[in-house]
C-alpha positions as CSV (number, residue, x, y, z in Angstrom):
1,M,11.6,0.1,27.2
2,I,13.9,1.3,24.4
3,G,12.7,0.5,20.9
4,R,15.1,2.5,18.8
5,L,18.5,4.3,19.2
6,R,20.0,6.9,17.0
7,G,23.5,8.1,17.8
8,L,27.2,7.9,17.0
9,V,29.1,4.6,16.8
10,A,31.5,4.9,19.8
11,D,32.9,1.4,19.8
12,I,32.5,-2.0,18.1
13,E,33.6,-5.2,19.8
14,E,33.2,-8.9,19.1
15,E,29.5,-9.2,20.1
16,E,28.4,-5.7,20.8
17,A,28.6,-2.0,19.9
18,V,28.4,1.1,22.0
19,V,26.1,3.8,20.6
20,D,26.6,7.4,22.0
21,V,23.3,9.1,22.3
22,G,23.7,12.6,23.7
23,G,26.8,11.7,25.7
24,V,25.3,8.5,27.1
25,G,26.9,5.2,25.8
26,Y,24.4,2.4,25.2
27,V,25.9,-1.1,25.0
28,V,24.0,-3.0,22.3
29,R,24.4,-6.6,21.5
30,C,24.4,-7.4,17.8
31,G,24.9,-10.3,15.5
32,A,28.2,-10.6,13.6
33,R,26.4,-9.6,10.3
34,T,25.0,-6.5,11.9
35,L,28.3,-5.5,13.4
36,Q,30.0,-5.9,10.1
37,R,27.5,-3.5,8.5
38,L,27.7,-0.7,11.0
39,P,29.2,2.6,9.9
40,P,32.7,3.6,10.9
41,L,33.4,4.9,14.4
42,G,32.1,8.4,15.0
43,E,29.4,8.2,12.3
44,E,25.7,8.1,13.0
45,V,23.6,4.9,13.1
46,T,20.0,4.1,13.8
47,L,19.2,0.7,15.4
48,D,15.9,-1.0,16.0
49,I,16.1,-2.3,19.5
50,D,14.7,-5.2,21.5
51,S,15.0,-4.6,25.2
52,Q,15.1,-7.6,27.5
53,T,15.0,-7.2,31.3
54,R,16.4,-10.0,33.4
55,E,17.6,-10.5,36.9
56,D,21.1,-9.3,36.0
57,G,19.8,-6.1,34.3
58,T,18.5,-4.9,30.9
59,R,20.1,-6.1,27.7
60,L,19.6,-4.3,24.4
61,Y,19.7,-6.2,21.1
62,G,20.2,-4.0,18.0
63,F,19.3,-4.5,14.3
64,L,19.7,-2.3,11.2
65,S,16.1,-3.1,10.0
66,K,12.7,-3.7,11.5
67,S,12.5,-7.0,9.6
68,E,15.6,-8.3,11.4
69,R,14.2,-7.4,14.8
70,Q,10.9,-9.0,13.9
71,A,12.6,-12.2,12.8
72,F,14.6,-12.1,16.0
73,L,11.4,-12.0,18.1
74,L,9.7,-14.8,16.0
75,L,12.7,-17.0,16.5
76,Q,12.8,-16.5,20.3
77,A,9.1,-17.6,20.5
78,I,10.3,-21.1,19.6
79,Q,11.2,-23.4,22.5
80,G,15.0,-23.8,22.8
81,V,15.8,-20.6,20.9
82,G,17.3,-17.9,23.0
83,P,18.8,-14.5,22.0
84,K,22.2,-16.1,21.1
85,A,20.8,-18.7,18.9
86,A,18.4,-16.3,17.2
87,L,21.3,-13.9,16.4
88,A,23.3,-16.9,15.1
89,V,20.4,-17.9,12.7
90,L,20.2,-14.3,11.4
91,D,23.9,-14.2,10.9
92,V,23.7,-17.0,8.3
93,L,20.1,-16.3,7.1
94,P,18.9,-12.7,6.8
95,P,15.0,-12.5,7.0
96,A,14.3,-12.9,3.3
97,E,16.7,-15.9,3.1
98,L,15.2,-17.4,6.3
99,A,11.7,-17.1,4.8
100,S,12.9,-18.8,1.7
101,A,14.5,-21.6,3.7
102,V,11.4,-22.1,5.8
103,A,9.3,-22.3,2.6
104,R,11.6,-25.0,1.2
105,D,11.8,-26.9,4.4
106,D,15.5,-26.4,4.2
107,K,16.6,-27.6,7.7
108,A,20.2,-27.8,6.5
109,A,20.4,-24.1,5.8
110,V,19.1,-23.3,9.3
111,S,21.5,-25.7,11.0
112,R,24.5,-23.8,9.6
113,A,23.9,-21.3,12.4
114,S,26.3,-21.7,15.3
115,G,24.8,-23.8,18.1
116,V,21.8,-24.9,16.1
117,G,21.6,-28.7,15.7
118,A,19.4,-30.7,13.4
119,K,16.5,-31.1,15.9
120,L,16.4,-27.4,16.7
121,A,16.6,-26.5,13.0
122,L,13.7,-28.8,12.3
123,R,11.7,-27.1,15.0
124,I,12.5,-23.7,13.7
125,V,11.4,-24.6,10.1
126,T,8.3,-26.2,11.4
127,E,7.2,-23.4,13.7
128,L,8.0,-20.6,11.4
129,K,5.7,-21.9,8.7
130,G,3.2,-19.3,7.8
131,K,4.8,-16.6,10.0
132,P,5.4,-13.2,8.5
133,I,9.2,-13.4,8.7
134,G,9.8,-10.7,6.1
135,A,6.7,-8.6,6.5
136,G,8.5,-5.7,8.1
137,L,11.1,-5.4,5.3
138,S,11.8,-1.9,4.1
139,M,13.9,-1.2,1.0
140,P,15.3,2.1,-0.2
141,L,14.4,2.7,-3.9
142,H,15.8,5.2,-6.4
143,A,13.3,7.9,-7.5
144,G,11.0,6.5,-10.1
145,A,12.0,2.9,-9.7
146,V,8.4,1.8,-8.8
147,N,7.0,3.3,-12.0
148,A,9.8,2.1,-14.2
149,P,8.5,-0.3,-16.9
150,A,9.3,-3.9,-16.3
151,P,10.8,-5.7,-19.3
152,L,9.4,-9.0,-18.2
153,A,5.9,-10.2,-19.0
154,P,3.2,-9.0,-16.6
155,S,2.2,-12.6,-15.9
156,V,5.7,-13.5,-14.8
157,T,6.0,-10.5,-12.4
158,R,2.6,-11.3,-10.9
159,E,3.7,-14.9,-10.3
160,A,6.9,-13.6,-8.7
161,V,5.0,-11.3,-6.3
162,S,2.7,-14.2,-5.4
163,A,5.7,-16.4,-4.6
164,L,7.1,-13.7,-2.3
165,L,3.8,-13.4,-0.6
166,G,4.0,-17.1,0.1
167,L,7.3,-16.5,1.8
168,G,5.8,-14.0,4.2
169,V,6.8,-10.8,2.4
170,A,4.3,-8.0,2.5
171,E,2.6,-7.4,-0.8
172,P,3.7,-3.7,-1.4
173,V,7.3,-4.6,-0.4
174,G,7.4,-7.7,-2.6
175,R,5.9,-5.8,-5.6
176,R,8.4,-3.0,-5.3
177,A,11.3,-5.5,-5.2
178,V,10.0,-7.5,-8.2
179,E,9.4,-4.3,-10.2
180,L,12.9,-3.0,-9.3
181,V,14.8,-6.1,-10.3
182,A,12.7,-6.8,-13.4
183,T,14.2,-3.7,-15.0
184,R,17.6,-5.2,-14.7
185,L,16.9,-8.7,-16.0
186,D,16.8,-10.1,-19.5
187,P,13.2,-10.0,-20.9
188,D,13.3,-13.8,-21.3
189,A,14.5,-14.4,-17.7
190,P,12.7,-17.3,-16.1
191,L,10.5,-17.0,-13.1
192,P,13.0,-18.6,-10.6
193,A,15.6,-16.1,-11.7
194,L,13.2,-13.2,-11.0
195,I,12.3,-14.6,-7.6
196,K,15.9,-15.2,-6.6
197,A,16.9,-11.6,-7.7
198,A,14.0,-10.1,-5.7
199,L,15.0,-12.1,-2.6
200,Q,18.6,-10.9,-2.9
201,E,17.3,-7.3,-3.2
202,L,15.2,-7.7,-0.1
203,G,18.1,-9.2,1.8
204,R,20.4,-6.2,1.2
């Protein structure tokens, strides 16, 4: 089974991309959001892959982060959610935003995905409760960002990290995100603003 591909972007179509790995072109199905974020043709890309073998052959689904692949797998574990619906959900709700929607019981946000009706959205929100949707998130940081002094009160940053933990974000990842965005916000910024900024950072 293929778990990762690194190669050159050879072609980008409506629902898939072709990645040239040593002269072999791999057809990889991707969500619209992933396709929009791929580098230009001829440039290198690394995709986390979910391989699915069926009667008509093997299909590869590609993602630009492990968290997206993890969310894709969690979604497909839900009855009625196939690969197409899972990709559609991630097109409108990246992992961090999906985790936030689940925590808020926001069925309307999930139902914005193409082909996902109200009943399926309710099932998704219900069954993803408590699941580590964003636990695999990785985030590039500038040198020294982790150790940069946060202008906000320590109690506020601790509460923000706890809120992210409740959304399924791994503690080290959530802490790094909070510490990073805390250096950009006003010292008097309220807790909701800090949480929102951290979720936006994780969703990049």
